[in-house]
C-alpha positions as CSV (number, residue, x, y, z in Angstrom):
1,M,0.1,0.0,0.2
2,R,2.6,2.5,0.9
3,L,4.5,1.7,-2.7
4,V,1.2,2.4,-4.4
5,L,1.0,5.7,-2.3
6,T,4.5,6.9,-3.0
7,A,4.0,6.1,-6.8
8,A,0.8,8.0,-7.1
9,A,2.5,10.8,-5.3
10,L,5.6,10.8,-7.9
11,S,3.5,10.7,-10.6
12,A,1.3,13.8,-9.6
13,L,4.5,15.6,-8.7
14,L,5.8,14.7,-12.4
15,L,2.5,16.0,-13.8
16,S,2.5,19.2,-11.9
17,Q,6.1,19.8,-13.1
18,R,4.8,19.3,-16.8
19,A,2.1,22.1,-16.1
20,T,4.2,24.8,-14.6
21,A,4.6,27.9,-16.7
22,Q,6.9,27.6,-19.8
23,E,8.4,31.1,-21.0
24,Q,5.8,33.4,-21.9
25,R,8.3,36.4,-21.8
26,G,10.9,38.2,-23.5
27,A,14.0,40.2,-22.4
28,I,15.9,43.3,-23.1
29,E,19.3,43.8,-22.1
30,G,22.2,46.1,-23.1
31,T,25.0,48.5,-21.9
32,V,25.1,52.2,-21.5
33,Q,28.5,54.0,-22.3
34,D,29.6,57.6,-23.1
35,A,31.4,58.8,-26.4
36,Q,34.8,57.6,-25.0
37,H,33.2,54.1,-24.3
38,A,33.5,54.7,-20.6
39,V,30.6,52.6,-19.0
40,L,27.9,54.8,-17.2
41,S,26.9,53.5,-13.9
42,G,23.7,54.7,-12.4
43,A,21.9,55.2,-15.9
44,T,18.1,55.1,-15.7
45,I,16.5,52.7,-18.4
46,E,12.8,53.0,-19.2
47,A,10.9,50.5,-21.5
48,L,7.5,52.0,-22.8
49,N,5.0,49.2,-24.0
50,L,3.4,50.8,-27.0
51,A,0.3,48.9,-26.9
52,Q,-0.3,48.9,-23.5
53,G,1.0,52.3,-22.5
54,S,2.8,50.8,-19.5
55,A,6.4,51.6,-18.6
56,V,9.2,49.9,-16.4
57,S,12.5,51.3,-15.5
58,T,15.7,50.2,-14.0
59,N,19.3,51.3,-13.6
60,T,22.6,50.4,-14.9
61,D,25.0,48.4,-12.6
62,V,28.7,49.3,-11.9
63,T,29.7,47.6,-15.4
64,G,26.9,49.9,-17.3
65,T,24.8,46.6,-17.8
66,F,21.0,46.6,-17.3
67,R,18.5,44.2,-18.2
68,F,14.6,43.7,-18.2
69,P,14.3,40.0,-17.8
70,A,10.5,39.7,-18.0
71,L,8.9,41.8,-20.8
72,A,5.4,40.8,-22.4
73,P,5.6,40.4,-25.8
74,G,5.0,43.2,-28.2
75,Y,7.0,46.6,-29.2
76,Y,8.6,48.9,-26.7
77,D,10.4,52.4,-26.9
78,V,13.4,51.9,-24.6
79,T,15.3,55.3,-23.4
80,A,18.4,55.8,-21.4
81,S,19.0,58.8,-19.7
82,V,21.8,60.3,-17.4
83,P,22.1,63.8,-16.1
84,G,24.1,65.8,-18.1
85,F,23.9,63.5,-21.1
86,T,21.7,63.7,-24.2
87,A,19.0,60.8,-23.5
88,V,19.1,58.2,-26.3
89,K,15.9,56.2,-27.4
90,F,15.7,52.8,-29.3
91,E,12.0,53.0,-31.1
92,R,9.9,50.0,-31.7
93,V,12.1,47.5,-30.2
94,E,10.1,44.2,-31.0
95,V,10.2,41.6,-28.0
96,L,8.9,38.0,-29.0
97,L,8.3,34.8,-26.8
98,G,11.9,33.9,-25.2
99,Q,13.9,35.9,-27.2
100,I,16.8,38.1,-25.9
101,K,17.2,42.0,-27.5
102,R,20.4,43.6,-27.1
103,L,20.9,47.1,-26.9
104,S,24.0,49.5,-27.1
105,F,23.5,52.8,-25.8
106,V,26.3,55.7,-26.7
107,L,25.1,59.0,-24.6
108,E,27.0,62.3,-25.4
109,I,27.4,65.4,-23.2
110,A,24.2,67.3,-23.7
111,A,24.0,70.6,-25.2
112,V,21.7,73.2,-23.7
113,A,18.6,72.4,-26.3
114,E,19.1,68.7,-26.7
115,T,16.7,66.7,-25.0
116,V,16.3,63.1,-26.6
117,R,18.2,61.3,-29.6
118,V,16.5,58.8,-31.5
119,S,18.5,55.9,-32.8
120,A,17.9,54.7,-36.0
121,S,18.9,51.0,-35.8
122,S,17.0,48.5,-33.4
123,P,18.1,44.9,-32.8
124,L,16.2,42.3,-35.3
125,V,17.4,39.2,-34.3
126,D,18.2,37.5,-30.8
127,T,22.3,37.1,-30.9
128,R,22.3,35.1,-27.6
129,Q,20.2,32.0,-28.6
130,S,20.4,29.4,-31.0
131,A,16.6,28.3,-31.3
132,R,15.1,28.0,-35.0
133,G,11.9,29.8,-34.6
134,F,9.0,31.5,-36.2
135,S,6.5,33.9,-34.8
136,L,3.2,35.4,-35.8
137,R,2.1,38.4,-33.9
138,Q,-1.4,39.9,-33.7
139,D,-1.0,42.5,-36.5
140,T,-0.2,39.7,-38.8
141,I,-2.7,37.4,-37.6
142,D,-5.3,39.6,-38.5
143,L,-4.2,39.8,-42.1
144,L,-4.3,36.0,-42.7
145,P,-7.3,33.5,-43.4
146,T,-7.9,31.5,-40.5
147,G,-10.0,28.5,-39.0
148,R,-11.6,28.5,-35.9
149,D,-8.4,27.2,-34.0
150,F,-5.1,28.7,-33.6
151,T,-3.5,25.3,-35.2
152,S,-4.8,26.9,-38.6
153,L,-2.1,29.3,-38.5
154,V,0.9,27.0,-37.6
155,S,1.2,25.9,-41.3
156,E,2.5,29.5,-41.9
157,A,5.6,28.8,-40.5
158,P,8.6,27.4,-42.4
159,G,8.9,23.8,-42.6
160,A,5.4,23.7,-41.0
161,N,2.4,21.6,-42.9
162,Q,-1.0,19.9,-42.6
163,E,-0.1,16.2,-43.4
164,A,-2.8,13.7,-43.1
165,K,-0.7,10.7,-43.5
166,L,1.3,12.1,-40.2
167,G,-1.6,12.8,-38.1
168,G,-2.2,16.5,-38.5
169,I,0.5,19.5,-38.2
170,S,4.0,18.2,-39.3
171,I,7.1,20.4,-38.3
172,D,10.4,19.6,-40.4
173,G,8.9,16.0,-41.2
174,S,7.9,15.1,-37.8
175,S,4.8,13.4,-37.1
176,A,2.0,15.3,-35.2
177,S,2.3,13.4,-32.2
178,E,5.8,14.8,-31.7
179,N,4.8,18.2,-31.2
180,R,4.3,20.0,-28.0
181,F,1.4,22.8,-27.3
182,V,1.9,25.3,-24.5
183,I,-0.8,28.3,-24.1
184,N,0.0,31.1,-21.8
185,G,2.7,29.1,-20.0
186,I,0.6,25.7,-19.7
187,E,1.5,22.9,-21.3
188,T,-2.0,21.8,-23.1
189,T,-0.8,18.8,-25.2
190,D,-3.0,15.9,-25.3
191,L,-1.3,12.8,-23.3
192,I,-2.8,10.2,-25.4
193,T,-2.7,11.7,-28.7
194,G,0.1,14.2,-28.6
195,L,-2.2,16.8,-30.2
196,S,-3.2,20.1,-29.2
197,G,-5.8,19.6,-26.4
198,H,-7.0,23.0,-26.0
199,N,-8.8,25.4,-28.7
200,V,-8.1,28.8,-28.9
201,L,-10.0,31.5,-31.4
202,P,-7.6,33.2,-33.4
203,E,-9.0,36.7,-32.6
204,F,-7.8,36.0,-29.0
205,V,-4.2,35.3,-29.8
206,D,-1.6,37.8,-29.2
207,E,1.4,35.7,-30.6
208,I,2.0,32.2,-31.9
209,Q,5.6,31.0,-31.9
210,V,6.8,27.9,-33.7
211,K,10.2,26.2,-32.4
212,S,11.5,23.9,-34.9
213,S,14.9,23.2,-33.4
214,G,17.6,24.4,-30.8
215,Y,15.2,25.0,-28.0
216,T,16.1,24.7,-24.4
217,A,15.7,21.7,-22.3
218,E,12.3,22.7,-20.7
219,Y,11.0,21.3,-24.1
220,G,12.8,18.2,-23.8
221,G,9.7,16.0,-24.2
222,S,9.2,17.3,-27.7
223,T,11.0,15.5,-30.7
224,G,8.8,17.5,-33.2
225,G,8.1,21.2,-32.6
226,V,7.0,23.5,-30.0
227,I,3.8,25.9,-30.5
228,N,4.1,28.3,-27.8
229,V,0.7,30.7,-27.6
230,V,0.0,33.7,-25.8
231,T,-3.5,35.2,-25.7
232,K,-4.3,38.9,-25.8
233,S,-3.9,41.0,-22.7
234,G,-5.8,44.3,-21.4
235,T,-4.8,47.6,-22.6
236,N,-5.7,51.3,-21.7
237,T,-7.8,51.7,-25.0
238,W,-11.2,50.6,-25.0
239,R,-12.3,48.4,-28.3
240,G,-14.1,45.6,-29.8
241,D,-14.6,43.3,-32.6
242,V,-17.6,41.9,-34.3
243,L,-17.0,38.3,-36.1
244,V,-19.5,36.9,-38.6
245,N,-18.7,33.4,-39.4
246,F,-20.7,31.3,-41.9
247,E,-20.4,27.9,-43.4
248,G,-22.9,26.3,-45.6
249,D,-23.6,24.3,-48.8
250,A,-23.4,27.4,-50.7
251,L,-19.7,27.4,-50.4
252,N,-19.0,23.8,-51.4
253,G,-17.9,23.2,-54.7
254,G,-19.7,20.7,-56.9
255,P,-18.9,17.6,-58.3
């Protein structure tokens, strides 16, 4: 009896670990220096979420380094400022799931009339990780034809296809049962079939990320792809959508 209870407890623990939150944030990090490439400690760094209108801030350490380790996916204006120096801003830095964007600020001594200097170049890729992935953000999802579940959009990723002979979504030739599905940090893969175990309307999705290789050990149960989904969150703007969905015989092709 004690052996049975121990086995049950271990099984529950393993299942609870599988259900723990996966990566649902991105990160921005970098350095702040002056024109002579000397580090600037104590610089104030502010990251403004353009969709939500909320901002977070931090300060550089003694090495001139800063980090925002857990930012919600989206676009950010990132500004570095030090008293006596011209503030510098990177505009519309895109943060995707699990990515780490790196910024290098170079601040110059401020003239009397100078306020903020906008940097023309923002990082486009994550240079810190080797995972091969593809992301669809809300602005792109709104332009694509979709079904009534987010899985209808997964085939937009490179190497992903709907293959009936492989049981569904095939990523880089793997069978559908080899994939893992994560929604808002919780794994929703069906334990029996290996397919998606939870439906989400595309209108509720903020980002879909498809990892095909090079992903971290936390996804070790997958030998195919990892489909990571984040749903929309609230903003400071009131808005609404109306959706009409029609399916009928008139849309079916004849013999």
